C-alpha positions as CSV (number, residue, x, y, z in Angstrom):
1,X,20.9,-2.6,-4.3
2,X,18.6,-2.3,-1.3
3,X,15.0,-3.6,-1.4
4,X,12.4,-0.9,-1.7
5,X,9.1,-0.5,0.2
6,X,6.6,1.9,-1.6
7,X,3.5,3.2,0.1
8,X,1.0,4.8,-2.4
9,X,-0.7,7.9,-1.2
10,X,-0.4,8.6,2.5
11,X,-3.2,11.2,1.9
12,X,-5.5,12.4,4.6
13,X,-8.7,12.0,2.5
14,X,-7.9,8.3,1.8
15,X,-7.4,7.5,5.4
16,X,-10.6,9.4,6.4
17,X,-12.7,7.6,3.9
18,X,-11.3,4.1,4.2
19,X,-14.5,3.0,6.1
20,X,-16.9,4.5,3.6
21,X,-18.2,7.3,5.7
22,X,-17.7,5.7,9.2
23,X,-15.5,7.8,11.4
24,X,-11.8,6.9,11.5
25,X,-9.5,7.6,14.5
26,X,-6.4,8.7,12.7
27,X,-4.5,9.0,16.0
28,X,-5.0,5.2,16.5
29,X,-5.0,3.8,12.9
30,X,-2.0,5.6,11.4
31,X,0.5,4.8,14.3
32,X,-0.7,1.2,14.0
33,X,0.1,1.2,10.3
34,X,3.4,2.9,10.8
35,X,4.4,0.4,13.5
36,X,3.8,-2.4,11.0
37,X,5.8,-0.7,8.3
38,X,8.7,0.0,10.7
39,X,8.8,-3.5,12.1
40,X,8.7,-5.2,8.7
41,X,10.7,-2.9,6.5
42,X,12.6,-0.1,8.2
43,X,15.8,-2.2,9.0
44,X,16.4,-3.7,5.5
45,X,14.3,-1.8,2.9
46,X,14.4,1.8,1.8
47,X,11.1,3.5,2.5
48,X,9.3,5.5,-0.2
49,X,6.1,7.5,0.0
50,X,4.3,8.4,-3.2
51,X,2.2,11.5,-3.2
52,X,0.3,13.5,-5.8
53,X,2.0,16.5,-7.3
54,X,1.6,20.1,-6.4
55,X,-1.0,22.1,-8.4
56,X,1.5,24.2,-10.4
57,X,4.5,21.8,-10.2
58,X,3.4,18.2,-10.5
59,X,6.9,16.8,-10.1
60,X,7.0,18.2,-6.6
61,X,5.2,16.1,-4.0
62,X,2.2,17.8,-2.3
63,X,3.2,17.2,1.3
64,X,0.2,19.3,2.6
65,X,-2.0,16.2,2.0
66,X,-0.1,14.0,4.5
67,X,-1.8,13.5,7.9
68,X,0.2,14.9,10.8
69,X,0.2,11.4,12.4
70,X,2.4,10.0,9.6
71,X,6.0,9.5,10.9
72,X,7.9,10.1,7.6
73,X,11.5,10.1,8.5
74,X,14.2,12.3,7.1
75,X,15.9,9.3,5.4
76,X,12.7,8.3,3.6
77,X,12.2,9.2,0.0
78,X,9.1,11.2,-0.9
79,X,8.1,11.0,-4.6
80,X,5.5,12.6,-6.8
81,X,3.4,10.5,-9.1
82,X,3.4,13.3,-11.7
83,X,-0.3,14.3,-11.5
84,X,-2.3,16.4,-9.1
85,X,-5.0,15.2,-6.7
86,X,-7.5,17.1,-8.8
87,X,-6.5,15.4,-12.0
88,X,-6.9,12.0,-10.3
89,X,-10.3,13.0,-9.0
90,X,-11.1,13.5,-12.8
91,X,-10.1,9.8,-13.3
92,X,-6.7,10.5,-14.7
93,X,-4.2,7.9,-13.5
94,X,-0.5,8.4,-13.1
95,X,2.0,6.8,-15.4
96,X,3.3,3.7,-13.6
97,X,6.5,3.8,-15.6
98,X,7.1,7.3,-14.2
99,X,6.5,6.0,-10.7
100,X,8.8,3.0,-11.0
101,X,11.6,5.0,-12.7
102,X,11.7,7.4,-9.8
103,X,12.7,4.6,-7.4
104,X,16.4,3.8,-7.1
105,X,17.7,0.7,-8.8
106,X,16.3,-2.4,-7.1
107,X,15.5,-6.1,-7.5
108,X,12.8,-6.3,-4.8
109,X,9.8,-4.1,-4.3
110,X,7.2,-4.4,-1.6
111,X,4.1,-2.2,-2.1
112,X,1.3,-1.0,0.3
113,X,-1.2,1.8,0.3
114,X,-4.4,2.9,-1.5
115,X,-6.1,1.1,-3.2
116,X,-5.1,-2.5,-3.4
117,X,-7.3,-3.5,-6.3
118,X,-6.5,-0.3,-8.3
119,X,-3.4,1.8,-8.1
120,X,-1.4,-0.7,-5.9
121,X,-2.3,-3.5,-8.3
122,X,-1.3,-1.4,-11.4
123,X,2.1,-0.6,-9.9
124,X,2.7,-4.2,-8.7
125,X,1.9,-5.6,-12.2
126,X,4.2,-3.1,-14.0
127,X,7.0,-3.9,-11.5
128,X,6.5,-7.6,-11.9
129,X,6.5,-7.3,-15.7
130,X,9.9,-5.5,-15.4
131,X,11.3,-8.7,-13.8
132,X,11.4,-7.3,-10.3
133,X,10.6,-9.5,-7.3
134,X,7.4,-7.8,-6.4
135,X,5.1,-8.3,-3.4
136,X,2.0,-6.5,-2.1
137,X,1.9,-6.5,1.7
138,X,-1.9,-6.5,2.1
139,X,-1.6,-5.6,5.8
140,X,-0.3,-2.2,4.7
141,X,-2.9,-1.6,1.9
142,X,-6.3,-0.1,2.5
143,X,-7.5,-3.6,3.3
144,X,-5.3,-3.8,6.3
145,X,-6.0,-0.3,7.3
146,X,-9.7,-1.2,7.3
147,X,-8.9,-4.0,9.7
148,X,-7.0,-1.6,11.9
149,X,-10.0,0.8,12.0
150,X,-12.5,-1.9,12.9
151,X,-10.4,-3.3,15.8
152,X,-12.0,-6.7,15.3
153,X,-8.8,-8.5,14.4
154,X,-5.2,-7.7,15.3
155,X,-2.5,-7.5,12.6
156,X,0.9,-8.9,13.8
157,X,3.8,-6.5,13.6
158,X,5.7,-9.2,11.6
159,X,4.8,-12.2,9.7
160,X,6.9,-15.3,9.2
161,X,4.5,-16.8,6.7
162,X,2.5,-14.9,4.1
163,X,-0.8,-16.6,3.7
164,X,-4.2,-15.5,2.5
165,X,-5.8,-16.8,5.7
166,X,-3.4,-14.4,7.5
167,X,-4.8,-11.5,5.6
168,X,-8.4,-12.5,5.2
169,X,-8.9,-14.4,8.5
170,X,-10.6,-17.7,9.1
171,X,-14.1,-16.6,8.6
172,X,-13.6,-15.5,5.0
173,X,-11.4,-18.4,4.1
174,X,-13.6,-21.1,5.7
175,X,-16.5,-20.3,3.4
176,X,-16.0,-22.3,0.2
177,X,-17.6,-19.7,-2.0
178,X,-15.5,-16.9,-0.6
179,X,-12.4,-19.0,-0.7
180,X,-13.0,-19.8,-4.4
181,X,-13.6,-16.2,-5.3
182,X,-10.6,-15.0,-3.4
183,X,-8.3,-17.6,-5.1
184,X,-9.7,-16.9,-8.6
185,X,-9.0,-13.1,-8.1
186,X,-5.3,-13.9,-7.2
187,X,-4.7,-16.6,-9.8
188,X,-2.8,-14.3,-12.3
189,X,-1.3,-12.0,-9.7
190,X,1.9,-13.6,-8.4
191,X,2.6,-10.4,-6.4
192,X,-0.1,-11.3,-4.0
193,X,0.1,-14.1,-1.3
194,X,-1.0,-17.4,-3.0
195,X,-1.0,-19.9,-0.1
196,X,-4.2,-20.4,1.8
197,X,-2.5,-21.2,5.1
């Protein structure tokens, strides 16, 4: 059984609004994200992309929403979450059991995508509760994508050590109030990095 990497929602609208109205250069940001995913997971994980379903056939992924800059390869798996974009905009969430059941059998799952504190967290929790070794690569969630769009900090292509300081940076982690808040938010989420670094 090969480990799986799952990216939730490579959807143009999510990328375009990741900076809350500030313009995003998709020609720069998406290739940067793809380089990270390729360097970390392409050689030893199967790559999965989760999309919303088509309007009249929710079990068929709506590929029209994928930005042209995404380099989805022929060997990658493209899955539907079982609901449409329109339904999700009406605050309907996909069934996480449906999502996880559509992955091949696995004992390790790494998750990235939109949005870390919402859909990514829901899928990670459900996977963890199934007994799967589950990890959220925060560099490949919307939090990391925001870092890529700002250009203020570089994200390494690979990481040898997964630490909160590596994701959040020194400025966030050196402030005691920020650090305490960040640690409290992770306390019951073993799928997130737990070491400060």
